[in-house]
N, C-alpha and C positions, 0 to 999 in steps of 0.2 A: 456252485458259485466260488469263485477265488476270492479269498479275503486275506490281507496282509495283517500280520500280528506286529504290533510295534515293539518288538523285543528281540534281543539277540540270544535268549535263553531256550535252548532246545528242550528243556525239561517243561517249560510252559507251552512251547509249540505242540509237544506230544499231549499234554493234558487237554489243550484246546481242541486238538484233533479228535481226541476220544469223546469229548463232550459235544462237539459239533461235527459228526461224522458225514453229515450232508453237504459239508463245505470242505474246500481244499484250503488248508491253513499254510500260509507261506510267512517266512520272516525275511527281513531285508537281505540277510546274507544269501537267501536263495536266489536272489536277483542281482546278486553282486553288489549290493548297496552298502556303504559305509554309514551306519546309523548309530548316532550317539548324542541325542539332543540334550541340553542342559535343562534339568528339572528344577525350575526356579519356584514352583508352586509351594503354597503353605499347607496344602490338604491332598489327600489321595486323588480326589477327583480333578484337582487343578493339574497335577502332574500327568494324570492320564490324558486330559485333553491336550496338554501341550505335546505329548508324545503322538497322539493320534494326528493332529494338524501337521506336525513335522513330517510324519511319513506320508500323509496324503499328498503334500506338497511335491513329494518325489515319485510316487507311484500312480497318482491321480486315479485310484481305484478305493473301493470300500476298505476301511481299515477298522480293526479292533485294537484298543489299547487299553491296558490295565495299569493301575498302580496299587501295590499291595504291600502289606507289611505287618509285622507283629507289635502289639501294643500290650504292655504289662501294667495292669492296674496300679499296683503299689509304686511304680516308677512314674507315675502321671502320665501313663499311656505311651511312655518312650519303649522302644526306639521309634515307633511309628513310621512316619514317612522317611526316616533315616535308616531304616532296617538294613537294606542292603549294604549301606556304607558304614554301618555301626562299627565303631572301634573302642567301645567303652565310653564312660561318662566324660572323659576329657575330649574325646574325639567323636561326638555323635554325628558330625557331618562327614567323617572320614578323615584319614590321615591329611596333613597339609600337602604332602608331595602327590595325592591322588592315588596312591596305592590302596588296595583293599586288603583287610586282615582276613586271613584264611577262614573259611566257615567254622572248622573246628574251634578255633580260638575264639571267634565271635560268640559261639554257643556257650563256651566256658565263661567267657567274660560277662555275658548277660545273666548267667546263673549266679555269679559272684557278686554282681552288682545288686541283685535282688536280695541275696543272702546278708549282705552288709547292712541293708536297711532294718534288719531285725523284724520285718513285717511277716505275719502269718498269712497274709493274703497273697496267694500264689496264682491267682487267676489271671489269665491272659486271653487275648482274642486276636485273631487274624482279621484284617479288613481288605477287601478287595473292591476298588472303584474301577468299573469297566465301561469304556466308551466305544459305541459304534458309530462311526462317522461316515456317512454316506456321500456327502460332498462338503464344500466349504461351508454351506449355511444350514446343514441338516445333520444332527446327531441325536443319539439316545444314550442315556446313563442308567447303569444298574450299580448299587453298592450293597454289598453283603458283608456278613461277618461269620466267624467260626470260633467258637469258645473252647477253651481248654484250661490247663494249668501247667505252670512251668516246673519241671523236676527240681530237686534240691541239690542234686549232685551230679556232676558230669558222667560220673561212673554208672549212673542209672540210664543214660541214654540208651536207646534201643531202635532197632529197625533199619532196613536198608531201602526202604521205599521212600517216595517223595524226595525232597531237597530242602536245603536250607535249615531252618530251625525245627523241622519235622521231628527229629530224633529226640527232641527235649521238651515237646509239648505233650503233655499226658492228657488222655481223654478218659475221664472217670467212668463215663457210660460203657465204654468198650474195654476198660481196663488195659489199654494199650497206648502206645505213642502214636501220633500222627504218621510216623514212619513205618509203623507196624501194620497199619490197616491196608487192605487191597486197594489198587488204583481205582477200581470201580466203586468201592465204598467212599474212597476220599472224594471222588468226583461228585458223589451224590451229596455229601454232607458239607463239603467244604465252602469257604468264602468265594473261591473263584468258580467252583462248580455251580453254586446258586446264582451267581452274577451271570455267568455264561448261559444258563438255561434261560434267564430272563431275556437275555440278548438274543438267543435262539428263538424264542417266541416272536420277537419283533422281526427277525429275519423271516420267518415263515408267513407273517401278515405281509411283509413287503414283497414276498415272492407270490403271493396269492392274487 
């Protein structure tokens, strides 16, 4: 089954293809589509549904969309839905001119923001809300989390796997950052992996 993923992120496409090997995962760029919907939701679920509906209107085929981000407990679960646009506490929604802070700077900025609170609580968690939209009136949702701790110094970042904030999120159980575990292990325990497997079970039932 061909399924469009409402993302321009090739890393996400690769992860989803690994998690859903029985499907062919395409992103809008694979069909030459310019796709950049405005995410106006206030929750991960709302933004995922916005993206799913926007892409379905273009391809008229089943769509998977997810909205995910990192929540830091001591920061009131920020940056949350603004994770990808995060540019420090002054620019939670991103820079006014629409440009994006480089990921390395985002990582350092988030660590500094937490350190400045003086809190000993370094717990954080990823959230992934995933929508499988079959048609305009029929969709399914799965939302999952993935827990870890934010490192206290950018010099401690480690790993070349994953993407985004993965090098600065420590997993006490594994004694590694998210970027240090294998792709297979990440897909098994991550927020996106767990949500995608729930969606995969729904797909299997729809195919039967």
